[in-house]
C-alpha positions in Angstrom: 0.0 0.0 0.0 2.8 2.4 0.9 4.6 1.7 -2.4 1.4 2.4 -4.3 0.9 5.5 -2.2 4.3 7.0 -3.1 3.4 7.2 -6.8 0.0 8.5 -6.1 1.5 11.2 -3.8 3.7 12.6 -6.6 0.4 13.6 -8.3 -1.7 14.6 -5.4 0.6 16.0 -2.7 0.4 19.6 -4.0 -3.4 19.6 -3.9 -4.2 17.4 -0.9 -2.7 18.2 2.5 -4.0 17.7 6.0 -3.1 18.3 9.7 -1.2 16.0 12.0 -3.5 13.2 13.1 -3.7 10.8 16.0 -2.8 7.2 15.7 -6.5 6.3 16.1 -7.4 8.5 13.1 -4.6 6.9 11.1 -5.8 3.4 12.0 -9.3 4.3 11.0 -8.3 5.4 7.6 -5.9 2.5 7.0 -8.5 0.0 8.0 -10.9 1.4 5.6 -8.4 0.6 2.8 -8.7 4.2 1.5 -6.1 5.9 -0.7 -3.3 7.4 1.5 -4.0 10.5 3.4 -0.9 10.4 5.4 2.9 10.1 5.2 5.8 9.7 7.6 8.0 12.7 8.2 11.8 12.6 9.0 10.9 11.9 12.6 8.8 8.9 11.5 5.6 10.5 12.7 2.5 10.2 10.7 1.4 13.6 9.1 -1.5 14.4 6.8 -1.1 15.4 3.2 -3.1 18.6 3.5 -0.6 20.8 5.3 -2.3 23.3 7.6 -5.8 22.3 6.6 -8.1 20.1 8.6 -10.4 17.5 7.1 -14.1 18.4 7.3 -15.7 16.9 10.4 -19.2 16.8 11.9 -18.2 19.0 14.8 -17.3 21.9 12.4 -20.6 21.6 10.6 -22.5 21.5 13.8 -20.7 24.5 15.1 -22.1 26.4 12.2 -18.7 27.1 10.6 -20.3 26.7 7.1 -23.8 28.0 8.0 -24.6 31.2 6.0 -26.0 34.2 7.8 -28.7 36.3 6.1 -30.1 39.7 7.1 -33.9 40.0 7.2 -35.8 43.2 7.4 -39.3 44.6 6.9 -39.6 47.0 4.0 -41.6 50.1 4.7 -43.9 51.6 2.2 -45.5 54.3 4.3 -45.4 57.2 5.1 -43.2 58.2 2.1 -44.9 58.8 -1.2 -41.8 57.9 -3.1 -39.6 54.8 -2.7 -36.7 55.9 -0.5 -35.8 52.3 0.3 -36.8 52.5 4.0 -36.8 49.4 6.0 -37.1 48.1 9.6 -33.9 46.5 10.8 -33.2 44.6 14.0 -29.7 45.3 15.4 -27.7 44.2 18.5 -26.1 47.3 20.0 -24.1 47.1 23.2 -26.0 44.1 24.5 -29.4 45.6 23.6 -31.7 45.2 20.7 -32.6 48.1 18.5 -35.4 48.2 16.0 -34.6 51.0 13.6 -36.1 52.4 10.5 -33.3 53.1 8.1 -32.9 54.3 4.5 -30.8 52.9 1.6 -30.3 56.3 0.0 -29.6 58.2 3.2 -27.2 56.6 5.6 -27.7 59.3 8.2 -31.4 58.6 8.4 -32.3 56.6 11.5 -35.6 56.4 13.2 -35.7 54.2 16.3 -38.9 52.4 17.1 -37.7 50.5 20.2 -34.3 50.1 21.7 -34.4 47.3 24.2 -34.8 43.5 24.3 -37.2 43.7 27.1 -39.6 46.0 29.0 -41.4 46.1 32.4 -45.1 46.2 32.9 -46.6 46.1 36.4 -43.3 45.1 37.9 -42.9 42.1 35.5 -40.1 41.9 32.9 -41.1 40.7 29.4 -38.6 39.6 26.8 -39.5 40.8 23.3 -39.6 38.0 20.7 -40.4 40.2 17.7 -41.7 43.6 16.6 -44.1 44.5 13.7 -44.3 48.2 12.9 -47.5 49.8 11.9 -47.7 51.0 8.3 -47.5 54.7 9.4 -44.6 53.9 11.8 -46.3 55.5 14.7 -46.9 52.3 16.7 -45.7 48.8 16.8 -46.9 45.4 18.0 -44.5 43.6 20.4 -44.7 39.8 20.9 -43.6 38.2 24.2 -44.0 34.9 26.0 -44.3 33.0 22.8 -45.0 29.2 22.9 -44.9 27.0 19.8 -48.1 25.4 18.6 -47.6 23.6 15.2 -45.1 24.2 12.4 -46.1 27.8 11.7 -48.2 28.8 14.6 -47.6 30.1 18.1 -49.5 31.6 21.0 -48.1 34.7 22.7 -48.8 37.9 24.6 -49.1 40.9 22.3 -48.5 44.5 23.2 -49.1 47.9 21.6 -46.1 50.2 21.6 -46.6 54.0 21.1 -43.3 55.0 19.4 -43.4 58.7 20.4 -44.2 58.2 24.1 -42.6 54.7 24.5 -45.8 53.7 26.3 -46.6 49.9 26.2 -49.9 48.3 27.0 -51.4 44.9 26.3 -53.5 44.5 23.2 -55.8 42.2 25.0 -54.6 41.5 28.5 -51.5 40.1 30.4 -52.8 36.6 31.0 -54.4 35.3 27.9 -52.3 34.4 24.9 -53.4 35.3 21.4 -52.9 33.3 18.2 -52.0 36.1 15.9 -52.3 39.8 15.2 -52.6 41.9 12.0 -52.3 45.6 11.3 -54.9 47.4 9.1 -53.4 49.2 6.1 -54.3 52.6 7.6 -52.8 51.7 11.0 -56.1 52.5 12.7 -57.1 49.0 13.7 -55.5 45.7 14.8 -57.2 42.4 14.2 -56.4 39.5 16.4 -57.5 35.9 17.1 -58.3 34.7 20.6 -59.7 31.2 21.2 -60.4 30.9 17.5 -62.6 34.1 17.4 -61.8 37.3 15.5 -61.5 40.6 17.4 -60.8 44.1 16.1 -59.3 46.8 18.3 -59.7 50.4 17.2 -56.7 52.4 18.3 -58.4 55.8 18.3 -61.3 54.8 20.6 -59.5 52.0 22.3 -62.6 49.8 21.8 -62.3 46.1 21.1 -65.1 44.5 19.1 -65.6 40.8 19.1 -66.5 39.9 15.5 -67.3 36.2 15.9 -68.4 34.3 19.0 -68.9 30.6 18.2 -65.2 29.9 17.6 -63.7 27.1 19.7 -62.5 23.5 19.5 -64.7 22.7 16.5 -64.9 26.1 14.6 -61.9 28.3 13.6 -62.1 31.9 12.5 -59.2 33.8 11.0 -56.8 31.1 12.1 -56.3 27.9 10.1 -56.9 24.5 11.6 -54.0 22.0 11.5 -54.4 20.8 7.9 -54.9 24.2 6.4 -51.9 25.6 8.3 -49.7 22.7 7.2 -50.8 22.1 3.6 -52.6 25.2 2.2 -51.5 28.5 3.7 -48.2 27.5 5.3 -48.9 30.2 7.9 -50.8 31.0 11.1 -53.4 33.5 9.8 -56.3 33.3 7.3 -57.5 36.9 7.5 -57.1 39.7 4.9 -57.7 43.4 5.1 -59.2 45.4 2.2 -56.8 48.0 0.6 -58.7 50.8 2.4 -58.9 48.9 5.7 -62.7 49.4 5.9 -63.4 45.7 5.5 -61.8 42.4 6.4 -62.3 38.9 5.1 -61.4 35.7 6.9 -62.0 32.0 6.8 -64.4 30.0 8.9 -63.4 26.4 9.3 -65.9 24.0 10.7 -64.1 20.9 11.9 -67.0 19.2 13.7 -66.9 16.1 11.4 -63.1 15.9 11.2 -61.8 13.0 13.2 -59.5 13.6 16.1 -56.0 12.2 16.4 -54.5 12.1 19.9 -50.8 12.4 20.6 -49.4 11.6 24.1 -46.5 13.6 25.4 -44.4 11.7 27.9 -41.4 13.9 28.9 -42.9 17.4 29.1 -42.7 19.4 32.3 -45.1 18.1 35.0 -45.8 14.8 33.1 -43.9 12.5 35.3 -46.8 10.2 36.2 -49.4 10.6 33.4 -48.7 11.8 29.9 -50.1 15.0 28.5 -52.6 14.1 25.7 -53.1 16.5 22.9 -56.0 16.2 20.4 -55.7 17.4 16.8 -58.4 17.7 14.2 -56.6 15.7 11.6 -58.4 14.6 8.4 -57.0 11.5 6.7 -57.7 10.4 3.2 -61.3 9.6 2.6 -62.5 11.1 5.9 -64.4 14.4 6.3 -62.4 17.6 5.7 -63.1 20.8 7.5 -65.9 22.7 5.8 -64.4 26.1 4.9 -66.3 29.3 4.1 -65.4 32.9 3.6 -66.7 35.7 5.9 -66.7 39.4 5.0 -66.9 41.9 7.8 -67.7 45.6 7.4 -66.1 47.7 10.1 -68.4 50.7 9.5 -71.6 48.7 10.0 -70.3 46.0 12.3 -72.0 43.3 10.1 -70.4 40.1 9.0 -71.8 37.8 6.3 -70.9 34.3 5.1 -70.3 34.3 1.3 -72.1 31.6 -0.7 -69.6 30.1 -3.2 -72.1 28.1 -5.3 -70.6 25.5 -7.6 -72.2 22.8 -9.7 -69.1 20.6 -9.5 -67.8 21.0 -5.9 -70.0 20.8 -2.9 -69.1 22.6 0.3 -68.1 19.4 2.2 -65.4 18.6 -0.4 -64.3 22.1 -1.3 -60.8 23.5 -0.6 -60.2 27.2 -0.4 -56.6 27.8 -1.4 -56.1 31.5 -1.9 -57.9 34.8 -1.1 -56.8 38.2 -2.6 -58.4 41.6 -2.5 -58.8 43.1 -6.0 -59.8 46.7 -5.1 -63.3 46.4 -3.6 -63.7 42.7 -4.7 -62.3 39.5 -3.3 -60.8 36.8 -5.5 -61.1 33.3 -4.1 -59.5 30.2 -5.5 -61.2 26.8 -4.7 -60.6 23.3 -5.7 -61.9 19.8 -5.2 -60.3 17.2 -3.0 -58.4 15.7 -5.8 -57.0 19.1 -6.8 -57.7 18.5 -10.4 -60.6 21.0 -10.7 -59.8 24.7 -10.0 -62.6 27.3 -9.7 -62.0 31.0 -9.2 -64.7 33.3 -7.8 -65.0 37.1 -7.6 -66.9 38.4 -4.7 -68.7 41.8 -4.8 -68.3 43.0 -1.3 -71.2 45.5 -1.6 -73.8 42.7 -1.6 -71.3 39.8 -1.0 -72.5 38.0 -4.1 -70.0 35.6 -5.7 -69.5 35.0 -9.4 -67.6 32.1 -10.9 -65.2 33.7 -13.4 -62.7 30.9 -14.2 -62.7 27.1 -14.2 -59.8 24.8 -15.1 -59.5 21.0 -15.3 -56.2 19.2 -14.9 -55.9 16.0 -17.0 -53.6 13.3 -15.5 -52.1 16.0 -13.3 -53.0 18.3 -10.4 -53.1 22.0 -9.4 -50.5 23.0 -6.8 -51.5 25.5 -4.1 -50.3 29.0 -5.2 -50.4 32.1 -3.1 -48.9 35.0 -5.0 -51.8 36.4 -7.1 -51.2 40.2 -7.4 -53.8 42.9 -7.6 -52.8 45.4 -10.4 -54.8 48.7 -10.0 -56.2 50.7 -12.9 -53.9 53.6 -14.2 -55.0 55.1 -17.5 -51.8 57.1 -17.9 -49.7 54.0 -17.7 -51.9 52.0 -20.1 -53.7 50.0 -17.5 -57.3 50.8 -18.5 -59.0 48.5 -16.1 -58.5 46.9 -12.7 -56.7 43.5 -12.9 -54.5 40.9 -11.4 -51.5 38.7 -12.3 -52.0 35.0 -11.5 -49.9 31.8 -11.8 -51.4 29.6 -14.5 -50.5 26.2 -15.9 -49.4 26.3 -19.6 -48.3 23.1 -21.2 -47.8 21.6 -17.7 -45.5 24.4 -16.5 -46.3 27.3 -14.1 -46.3 30.7 -15.8 -47.7 34.2 -15.3 -50.9 35.6 -16.9 -52.5 39.0 -16.7 -56.3 39.2 -16.2 -57.9 42.6 -16.9 -60.6 43.5 -16.1 -60.9 41.0 -13.2 -64.1 39.4 -14.6 -62.2 38.5 -17.8 -61.7 34.7 -17.8 -59.1 34.8 -20.6 -55.7 36.1 -19.3 -52.9 37.3 -21.4 -49.8 35.1 -21.0 -46.8 36.9 -19.8 -44.4 34.0 -19.9 -44.3 30.6 -21.4 -41.9 27.8 -22.3 -40.4 24.6 -20.9 -39.4 26.2 -17.6 -41.3 27.5 -14.6 -42.0 30.7 -12.7 -41.5 30.2 -9.0 -43.9 31.7 -6.4 -45.7 34.0 -8.8 -44.9 37.7 -8.9 -42.2 38.7 -6.5 -42.8 42.5 -6.9 -44.6 45.0 -9.2 -43.5 48.5 -9.9 -46.8 50.4 -10.1 -45.1 53.5 -11.7 -43.3 51.6 -14.6 -45.4 48.4 -15.1 -42.3 46.3 -14.4 -43.1 42.8 -13.1 -40.4 40.9 -11.2 -40.3 37.1 -10.9 -37.9 34.2 -10.2 -37.7 31.3 -12.6 -35.8 28.2 -13.9 -35.4 29.8 -17.4 -31.6 29.6 -17.3 -31.2 26.2 -15.5 -33.4 23.8 -13.7 -31.0 23.6 -10.8 -30.6 27.4 -10.5 -32.8 30.3 -9.7 -32.6 33.7 -11.4 -34.6 37.0 -11.1 -36.1 38.5 -14.2 -38.3 41.5 -15.1 -40.8 42.1 -17.8 -43.0 45.1 -18.9 -46.6 44.1 -18.2 -47.9 45.6 -21.4 -45.0 44.8 -23.7 -45.8 42.3 -26.5 -42.6 42.6 -28.6 -41.4 39.0 -28.1 -43.8 37.1 -30.3 -46.8 38.4 -28.4 -45.1 38.1 -25.0 -43.1 40.6 -23.0 -39.3 40.6 -23.5 -37.6 39.1 -20.5 -34.7 41.1 -18.9 -32.3 39.4 -16.5 -31.7 40.9 -13.1 -29.2 38.2 -12.2 -26.7 36.5 -14.4 -23.9 33.9 -14.3 -24.3 30.7 -12.4 -26.2 30.8 -9.1 -29.3 30.5 -6.9 -30.8 33.9 -6.3 -33.8 35.2 -4.4 -34.8 38.7 -3.7 -36.8 41.0 -1.4 -38.1 44.2 -3.0 -38.8 47.6 -1.4 -42.3 49.0 -1.4 -41.9 50.8 -4.7 -39.8 48.0 -6.3 -36.9 50.3 -6.8 -34.5 48.6 -4.4 -33.7 44.9 -4.0 -32.2 42.9 -1.2 -30.5 40.4 -3.4 -29.6 37.1 -1.7 -27.1 34.8 -3.5 -27.2 31.3 -2.0 -24.6 29.4 -4.1 -22.9 27.5 -5.4 -20.1 29.7 -3.9 -20.1 31.4 -0.5 -23.5 33.2 -0.1 -23.8 37.0 0.1 -26.4 39.7 0.2 -26.3 42.9 -1.7 -28.6 46.0 -1.7 -29.2 46.9 -5.3 -30.7 50.0 -7.0 -32.8 48.6 -9.8 -33.3 52.0 -11.4 -29.6 52.8 -11.7 -28.7 49.1 -12.1 -26.0 49.5 -9.4 -25.1 47.7 -6.2 -25.4 50.1 -3.2 -23.6 48.0 -0.6 -22.9 44.5 0.6 -25.1 43.7 3.6 -23.6 40.3 4.3 -20.6 38.6 2.8 -20.3 35.6 5.2 -16.5 36.2 5.4 -16.3 33.8 8.3 -17.3 31.0 5.9 -14.6 32.1 3.4 -12.1 32.0 6.2 -13.2 28.6 7.4 -13.0 27.2 3.8 -9.3 28.1 4.0 -8.9 26.0 7.1 -10.8 22.9 6.1 -10.6 20.4 3.3 -14.1 20.1 1.8 -15.3 17.2 -0.3 -15.8 18.1 -4.0 -19.3 18.1 -5.4 -20.2 17.5 -9.1 -23.4 18.6 -10.7 -24.4 16.4 -13.6 -27.2 14.6 -15.4 -27.7 10.9 -15.5 -29.4 8.8 -18.1 -32.0 6.5 -16.5 -33.9 3.7 -18.1 -37.6 3.0 -17.4 -37.5 -0.8 -17.0 -41.2 -1.1 -17.9 -40.9 0.7 -21.3 -37.2 0.8 -22.0 -37.4 4.6 -22.3 -34.2 6.5 -21.5 -34.6 9.9 -19.8 -32.3 12.4 -18.1 -32.4 13.3 -14.4 -30.5 15.9 -12.4 -27.9 14.5 -10.0 -25.2 15.7 -7.6 -22.3 13.6 -6.5 -20.1 14.4 -3.4 -16.7 12.7 -3.5 -14.5 11.6 -0.6 -11.3 13.6 0.3 -8.3 12.6 -1.7 -10.6 10.9 -4.2 -8.9 8.2 -6.3 -11.0 6.9 -9.3 -9.3 3.5 -9.0 -10.3 2.9 -5.4 -13.6 1.2 -4.4 -15.7 3.4 -2.3 -19.0 2.8 -0.5 -21.9 4.9 -1.8 -24.8 6.6 0.0 -27.8 7.8 -1.8 -29.7 10.7 -0.1 -33.3 11.0 -1.3 -36.4 13.0 -0.8 -38.4 12.6 -4.0 -41.8 14.1 -3.1 -44.1 15.3 -5.9 -42.9 18.6 -7.3 -39.9 18.8 -4.9 -36.3 19.4 -5.8 -33.2 18.3 -3.9 -30.5 18.7 -6.6 -29.7 22.5 -6.6 -26.7 24.8 -7.0 -27.0 26.2 -3.5 -24.0 26.4 -1.2 -24.2 23.4 1.1 -21.5 21.9 3.4 -23.8 19.7 5.4 -24.4 16.1 6.3 -23.6 14.7 2.8 -20.2 16.4 3.0 -19.7 15.0 6.5 -20.4 11.4 5.3 -18.1 11.9 2.3 -15.3 13.2 4.5 -15.6 11.1 7.7 -16.8 7.8 6.2 -14.7 8.1 3.0 -17.8 7.5 0.9 -19.4 8.8 -2.3 -22.7 10.5 -1.7 -25.3 10.8 -4.5 -28.6 12.6 -4.9 -30.8 12.0 -7.9 -34.1 13.8 -8.6 -36.1 11.1 -10.3 -39.6 11.2 -11.8 -42.2 12.9 -9.7 -39.9 15.7 -8.7 -40.2 19.2 -10.1 -38.3 21.6 -12.3 -36.8 19.0 -14.6 -37.0 20.2 -18.2 -34.0 18.2 -19.5 -35.8 15.8 -21.8 -38.8 15.1 -24.0 -40.9 14.0 -21.1 -41.7 17.6 -20.3 -44.3 18.0 -17.6 -45.0 14.3 -17.6 -41.7 13.9 -15.7 -43.5 15.3 -12.6 -47.1 14.3 -13.2 -46.3 10.6 -14.1 -46.9 9.8 -10.4 -50.5 11.0 -10.4 -52.6 8.3 -8.7 -49.5 6.0 -8.2 -47.1 7.4 -5.6 -44.3 4.9 -4.8 -44.2 3.3 -8.3 -41.8 5.3 -10.3 -39.8 7.1 -7.5 -38.1 3.8 -6.2 -37.7 2.5 -9.7 -35.6 5.6 -10.6 -33.5 5.3 -7.5 -32.7 1.7 -8.2 -31.9 2.6 -11.9 -29.6 5.3 -10.7 -28.0 2.9 -8.1 -27.2 0.5 -10.9 -25.5 3.3 -12.9 -23.3 4.1 -9.9 -22.7 0.4 -9.1 -21.0 0.1 -12.5 -18.6 2.9 -11.9 -14.9 1.9 -11.4 -14.6 3.6 -8.1 -17.7 2.1 -6.4 -17.9 -0.9 -4.2 -21.4 -2.2 -5.2 -21.5 -4.4 -2.1 -21.6 -1.3 0.1 -24.4 0.8 -1.2 -26.9 2.5 1.2 -29.9 4.8 0.8 -31.4 7.3 3.3 -34.0 10.0 3.6 -36.4 11.9 6.0 -40.2 12.3 5.8 -41.1 11.6 2.1 -37.4 10.6 1.8 -38.0 8.1 4.6 -40.9 6.7 2.7 -38.9 6.5 -0.5 -36.0 4.8 1.3 -38.3 2.1 2.6 -40.1 1.8 -0.8 -36.8 1.5 -2.6 -35.6 -1.3 -0.2 -39.0 -3.0 -0.7 -38.9 -2.8 -4.5 -35.1 -3.6 -4.8 -35.4 -7.3 -4.3 -34.6 -8.9 -7.6 -30.9 -8.0 -8.0 -30.4 -6.0 -4.8 -28.6 -2.7 -5.4 -28.9 -1.1 -1.9 -27.7 -3.3 1.0 -28.4 -0.7 3.7 -31.0 2.0 4.5 -31.9 4.7 7.0 -35.5 5.9 7.2 -36.4 8.8 9.4 -40.0 9.9 10.2 -41.4 7.9 7.2 -44.9 7.7 5.9 -45.5 3.9 5.6 -49.2 4.0 4.6 -50.6 7.0 2.8 -54.1 6.3 4.3 -52.5 7.5 7.6 -51.3 10.9 6.3 -53.4 14.1 5.9 -56.1 14.3 3.3 -55.2 17.5 1.5 -51.7 16.5 0.6 -52.4 12.9 -0.1 -55.5 13.2 -2.1 -53.8 15.8 -4.4 -51.7 13.0 -5.7 -53.7 9.8 -4.9 -57.4 10.9 -4.7 -59.3 9.1 -2.0 -58.8 5.4 -1.0 -62.3 4.8 -2.1 -61.5 6.1 -5.6 -58.0 4.6 -5.9 -57.6 1.5 -3.7 -54.9 0.1 -6.0 -52.9 3.3 -5.8 -52.9 3.3 -2.0 -51.8 -0.3 -2.0 -48.8 0.5 -4.3 -47.9 3.5 -2.2 -47.9 1.6 1.0 -44.9 -0.4 2.4 -46.7 -3.8 2.2 -44.3 -6.5 0.9 -42.4 -6.6 4.1 -40.8 -10.0 3.4 -38.7 -8.2 0.7 -36.8 -6.6 3.5 -35.3 -9.9 4.7 -32.4 -9.8 2.3 -31.4 -6.2 3.2 -28.2 -6.5 5.2 -29.4 -4.0 7.7 -31.6 -0.9 8.0 -32.5 1.7 10.6 -35.8 3.5 11.3 -36.2 6.5 13.6 -39.3 8.5 14.5 -40.4 11.1 17.0 -43.3 10.1 19.3 -44.7 13.6 19.2 -44.7 13.9 15.4 -48.0 15.8 14.6 -47.3 15.7 10.9 -46.2 12.1 10.1 -47.7 10.3 13.1 -45.5 7.6 14.7 -48.5 5.4 14.0 -47.0 4.9 10.5 -43.8 3.4 11.9 -45.5 1.3 14.6 -47.9 -0.3 12.1 -44.9 -1.2 9.9 -43.0 -2.6 12.9 -46.1 -4.8 13.7 -46.0 -6.1 10.1 -42.3 -6.8 10.5 -43.0 -8.8 13.7 -45.7 -10.8 12.0 -43.4 -11.8 9.2 -40.3 -12.2 11.4 -38.3 -9.4 9.8 -35.6 -8.7 12.4 -32.7 -7.2 10.4 -33.2 -3.6 11.5 -32.6 -1.2 14.3 -35.2 1.2 15.6 -35.1 4.3 17.8 -38.0 6.4 19.2 -37.3 10.1 20.0 -39.6 11.0 23.0 -42.0 13.9 22.3 -40.0 15.1 19.2 -42.1 16.4 16.3 -41.3 15.9 12.6 -38.0 17.8 12.9 -36.8 15.6 15.8 -35.1 18.3 17.9 -36.7 17.9 21.3 -34.3 17.4 24.3 -31.1 17.1 22.2 -32.7 14.8 19.7 -31.4 16.9 16.8 -27.8 15.8 17.7 -28.6 12.2 18.7 -30.5 11.4 15.5 -27.6 12.4 13.3 -25.2 10.6 15.6 -27.2 7.4 15.1 -27.4 7.8 11.4 -23.7 8.5 11.0 -22.8 5.6 13.3 -25.1 3.2 11.5 -23.6 4.1 8.1 -20.1 3.8 9.5 -20.8 0.3 10.8 -22.5 -0.6 7.5 -19.6 0.5 5.4 -17.1 -1.3 7.7 -19.0 -4.6 7.2 -20.3 -5.0 10.7 -23.7 -6.2 9.5 -22.6 -8.9 7.0 
C-alpha cells in the first residue's frame, strides 16, 4: 500500500494536505483501505497530506462554521410617497436590541422604534420576541412569552407600543395568549385571534369589538386549523384586510366532522406520572375535511356575512379554499376539489357579498398545486392600465407561468411567460409606476434560480413581453423588494459562498454589501471540503425501455482516487414537485459522510420531482406519479443505483440509501422494491410515511385521490411487501413520538408487520416527544449521531 501510495503522492501532494493526526485516526483510515491521506516525516511521525488544513468533520458543521447568515428586514412603504428604500432592521447594539427604520439612500437617516430587548409592565419583565411596525410607523406590535403550537403557529402575549411616548400596553390582557395579530393598512385597527374568534381593536377609541363568538375546538375563525396551516397557507393566519382597511375577510373552518387524532407527550414538564394528551383535528384520506367558508366583515356597519360560493361541481363538504386576494373592492377566491384537479375561481362583490364564478380549469392526469402569489394590479390610464386587474400563476403546457387578467371578470388572461421552464412563487414584486413585473424562474437552468423582469404591457417578443435578466452567471438567487420596487435585497445562496447585496434597480447598481459571510470564506481556507459535481444521469424505465435524463449531484471523498472502491450513500427526498439537486451552497451532512466515512454521496431527482426540463418527457416527468405514488420514484433510485454500481470507483456491495419524511418513505419503498438484483444493501429511514391512508387528506388526495376512488394506488404507495426486506443486510428507522405531521403510527404499524413476518434485520429508535423535525431534548444531535454511526458500521461490514 505504501509503495502504491508514493506514486500517487507525486500527483496529489500539491493539492491534498492535512493536519497532524492521531494514531486512532490513522488506524481508522488505513483499516478502511482508503487511498493514502498520510505520510511519515523525518521523525517517523504520521502527518496528513493537507498541510495546515483540517479535514471536514461533523463538529465543524454542527458548530455552524459553514452555515450562512442572512439579514432580514421589513420593507416600509409608508409614510413616504416615493420609494426611499426604507426598512425596519433589528440590530444588536451594546447588548441591547434596537429596532430602527433606516434608508438605503440616506445613511444618516435613522428612526428608532424600540431600543431594548425587554420591558417592564406592572413590575414584571417581558422579553421581546419580535416587533411589527404599523404602516405609518407611529406604533408597533410587540410579541412576548411565545410558545410554539404547530409548524407555523404560536401563542403569545401581544403588546401595543406607542413610538413617540414609548408607552406599552397589552392589546388584550396580560394573562391570555393570542394566536396572531394583523395591522390594518391605515394603521387604525388591529385584528387578532383569541380562542379561535376574531377581534378588532380600534386604536383611536380603544374599543375592542368581538366579531365572531362561536369559535372554539370545532370552529376556527381567522386562524387555520391543523391541515390548512400545514398544507394550504403555510402560515398562522387566514385573515385579509381590504386595501382601504374598511373591511376584512377571513376563513371560517368547521371541523365538527373531522376525526381527532391524539398524541401523548411523555417527557414534558409536569408529566412524570401521566402523559399529556393533545387532540388534533386531523383529516386522513377519505375522511371528512373541514368545511371552509369565507366571511366578509364591514367595520363601518359591524356586520359580517358568510359568502355563498355556489358550484355545480364542488360541494361545500369537499371544497378547498386555497387563496384569497383583494382586488380593489372585490375579493378573488380560489377553490378546488379534494383531488386538486378542478380549479374554480370566484370574484366576490363586497357590496352585496355576491359571488360569481369567473374561471374554471380542469387538470388531466395531473394536479393543481396551491399557489399564493396572485397580485392585484390597479387601474392607471396614464400607464396604459385601462382596467383593474390581477396577475396570476397559471399552468401552460404543464409548467407554471404568469398571466394578466384585466378586467378581473375576464376569464381569458394574457400570457406573460411561457416555455419549458417555470416561474417560482408567482410575482415577486410589481413597480406600479413603470409596469415592471419581477419574478424568479428556472429559465436559465433547472438547478438554478434567477430573477427577471418584464414590462406588463410589452408584446414585442412574439406576443409576449421581453424578459430582462436581473441576475446573471451561475447561481441560486432570491430577492426581497422595497415597497416601490426600486430597491432589491439580493440574496445569493450558491454555489459559492453566499452573500447579500442591496441593489438600486433604477440605476442598475449595487449600493452596498449587507452580508458577505466572510467567516465561511475563512473557514474554507482552514478545512478540506469534499468536492461536489453537478451532472445529469441517463436512467432507463425498466417497464418501457425509455431513456430519460435526471439531475444529480455527487459528493466525492477527500483525496478521491478513481481506482479505489468506495461505499456509496444515496440521499433521497423525491416528493411530488420537490427538488433536492440544486446549486445552493451546502456543506452539510452529505459532505460529512463523504469526509468522515470516505464514501461517495449521491442525490438524484427522479420522476415525480419538479423543475426537470431536460428531456422530451416535459411536464410528464413530474405528473407521471399521479394516482400512483411509490411506483416510479423507487424505480428511478434503483436505476440510478445501478448506474453508480458500474462505476470503477464504487464498491457495489456497500451501497446505502437514506431519507427523511417523504425521503424516509422513498427509502423504505426502494428497499422493498429492490429485491430482484439487490442494489442497496443498507438503508436509513427517518420519520417515514408507511401507509398514505395514515397521512393528511389535503396533501395525499392531491396525488392519490381518496382510498375509495383509488384503492390500488394506495396499495402500491404503502410499504406492504415486508418480506422483501429480509435480504437487506441492515436498515435503521427513527421516529419522534410527538410527530404531529407524520404520526408515529406509521412506523408502529410497519413494525407490527415486521413482527408478524419475522423481519428482524433492522434497528429502531424512538425520540420521545419530538415532532417531525426531531429536535426535542437534544434529539437533533442524537438522530444524526445514530445515522452516522449506522452508516459507518455498515460500510465497515459490521452487518454482514
